C-alpha positions as CSV (number, residue, x, y, z in Angstrom):
1,X,30.6,-2.1,-8.4
2,X,27.0,-1.6,-7.1
3,X,26.6,2.0,-6.3
4,X,22.8,1.8,-6.2
5,X,20.8,-1.3,-5.5
6,X,17.0,-1.4,-6.3
7,X,15.2,-3.8,-3.9
8,X,11.7,-4.6,-4.8
9,X,9.4,-5.2,-1.8
10,X,5.9,-6.8,-1.8
11,X,5.2,-6.4,1.9
12,X,5.4,-10.2,2.6
13,X,7.9,-12.3,4.4
14,X,9.7,-12.6,1.1
15,X,11.0,-9.1,1.8
16,X,13.0,-10.3,4.8
17,X,14.7,-12.9,2.7
18,X,15.9,-10.5,0.0
19,X,16.9,-7.9,2.5
20,X,19.1,-10.3,4.3
21,X,21.0,-10.9,1.1
22,X,21.2,-7.2,0.2
23,X,22.5,-5.9,3.5
24,X,26.0,-7.5,3.2
25,X,26.2,-6.4,-0.5
26,X,25.3,-2.8,0.3
27,X,27.9,-2.8,3.1
28,X,30.6,-4.4,1.0
29,X,30.2,-2.0,-1.9
30,X,29.1,1.1,0.1
31,X,25.9,1.1,-1.9
32,X,22.8,3.2,-1.7
33,X,19.6,1.1,-1.5
34,X,16.4,2.1,-3.2
35,X,13.4,0.3,-1.8
36,X,10.5,0.1,-4.2
37,X,7.0,-1.2,-3.6
38,X,4.4,-1.0,-6.3
39,X,1.0,-0.4,-4.9
40,X,-1.5,-2.5,-6.7
41,X,-4.8,-2.2,-5.0
42,X,-7.9,-0.8,-6.7
43,X,-7.3,2.8,-5.4
44,X,-3.7,2.7,-6.4
45,X,-4.4,1.4,-9.9
46,X,-7.3,3.9,-10.4
47,X,-5.9,7.1,-8.8
48,X,-2.2,6.5,-8.7
49,X,-0.2,8.9,-6.5
50,X,-3.4,10.9,-5.8
51,X,-5.1,7.8,-4.3
52,X,-6.0,7.7,-0.6
53,X,-6.7,4.4,1.1
54,X,-5.7,2.4,4.1
55,X,-3.7,0.1,1.9
56,X,-1.6,3.0,0.5
57,X,-1.1,4.4,3.9
58,X,0.1,1.0,5.2
59,X,2.4,0.7,2.2
60,X,4.0,4.1,3.0
61,X,4.4,3.1,6.7
62,X,5.9,-0.2,5.8
63,X,8.5,1.4,3.4
64,X,9.4,4.0,6.1
65,X,9.9,1.3,8.7
66,X,12.2,-0.8,6.4
67,X,14.0,2.4,5.3
68,X,14.6,3.3,9.0
69,X,16.0,-0.2,9.8
70,X,18.5,0.0,7.0
71,X,19.5,3.5,7.8
72,X,20.0,2.6,11.4
73,X,22.5,0.0,10.2
74,X,24.4,2.7,8.3
75,X,23.1,1.8,4.8
76,X,22.0,4.9,2.9
77,X,18.4,4.1,1.8
78,X,15.6,5.8,-0.2
79,X,12.1,4.5,-0.2
80,X,9.7,4.8,-3.2
81,X,6.1,4.0,-3.6
82,X,5.1,3.5,-7.2
83,X,1.7,2.8,-8.9
84,X,0.9,0.7,-11.9
85,X,2.1,-2.5,-13.3
86,X,4.9,-3.9,-11.2
87,X,7.3,-4.9,-14.0
88,X,6.9,-1.6,-15.8
89,X,7.4,0.4,-12.7
90,X,10.5,-1.6,-11.6
91,X,12.0,-1.1,-15.1
92,X,11.3,2.6,-15.0
93,X,12.8,3.0,-11.5
94,X,16.0,1.1,-12.5
95,X,16.5,3.6,-15.3
96,X,15.5,6.8,-13.4
97,X,17.5,6.0,-10.3
98,X,20.5,4.7,-12.4
99,X,20.6,1.4,-10.5
100,X,23.5,-1.0,-10.9
101,X,21.6,-4.1,-9.5
102,X,18.0,-5.2,-9.0
103,X,17.3,-7.5,-6.1
104,X,14.0,-9.2,-6.0
105,X,12.4,-12.3,-4.5
106,X,10.4,-14.7,-6.5
107,X,7.7,-17.0,-5.3
108,X,8.6,-19.8,-7.6
109,X,5.4,-20.1,-9.6
110,X,5.6,-22.6,-12.5
111,X,3.9,-22.2,-15.8
112,X,0.2,-21.9,-14.7
113,X,1.1,-19.6,-11.8
114,X,3.2,-17.4,-14.1
115,X,0.3,-17.2,-16.5
116,X,-2.2,-16.3,-13.7
117,X,0.0,-14.0,-11.6
118,X,2.3,-12.7,-14.3
119,X,6.0,-13.1,-14.6
120,X,7.3,-9.9,-13.1
121,X,10.8,-11.2,-12.5
122,X,11.0,-12.6,-16.0
123,X,9.9,-9.4,-17.6
124,X,12.3,-7.3,-15.5
125,X,15.4,-9.4,-16.1
126,X,14.8,-9.3,-19.9
127,X,14.2,-5.6,-20.1
128,X,17.0,-4.0,-18.0
129,X,20.7,-3.8,-18.7
130,X,21.9,-4.4,-15.2
131,X,22.3,-7.6,-13.2
132,X,19.2,-9.0,-11.5
133,X,19.5,-10.9,-8.3
134,X,16.5,-13.3,-8.1
135,X,16.1,-15.2,-4.8
136,X,13.4,-17.9,-4.6
137,X,11.8,-17.4,-1.2
138,X,11.3,-21.1,-0.4
139,X,14.8,-22.1,-1.3
140,X,16.4,-19.2,0.6
141,X,14.3,-19.9,3.7
142,X,15.2,-23.6,3.6
143,X,18.9,-22.8,3.1
144,X,18.9,-20.3,6.0
145,X,17.2,-22.8,8.3
146,X,19.7,-25.5,7.4
147,X,22.6,-23.1,8.0
148,X,21.2,-22.1,11.4
149,X,20.7,-25.8,12.4
150,X,24.4,-26.5,11.9
């Protein structure tokens, strides 16, 4: 069903939340996971793939670390660093990598937050032709904590 799952990462704790949901999916469907982080610092936006900065180097290291973790669990994983507008890059990678599912966390902004920070998840889910798994970070963390407390 899901041969290739695109997982968007933003290098925050939200990544752990979405990865915990993707791991069992990938195992169940023998999926390949494509990790995608869109670098959005000044250097990344200005120079793209030719940019050199501490932030870009840290992004590459982070992706390699997460990729190694998933591969150690037997999940085939690619890691991609993109440059540009996050929604546009996610949509492009879904099409280029022929993804069957997009998994991304949301921070649950409401109206004003969406206007200020953009609505990446909203734009992605309306411009791709594959299912999009959206996991609100706060709700997922609360649900996991409740489950562990039982």
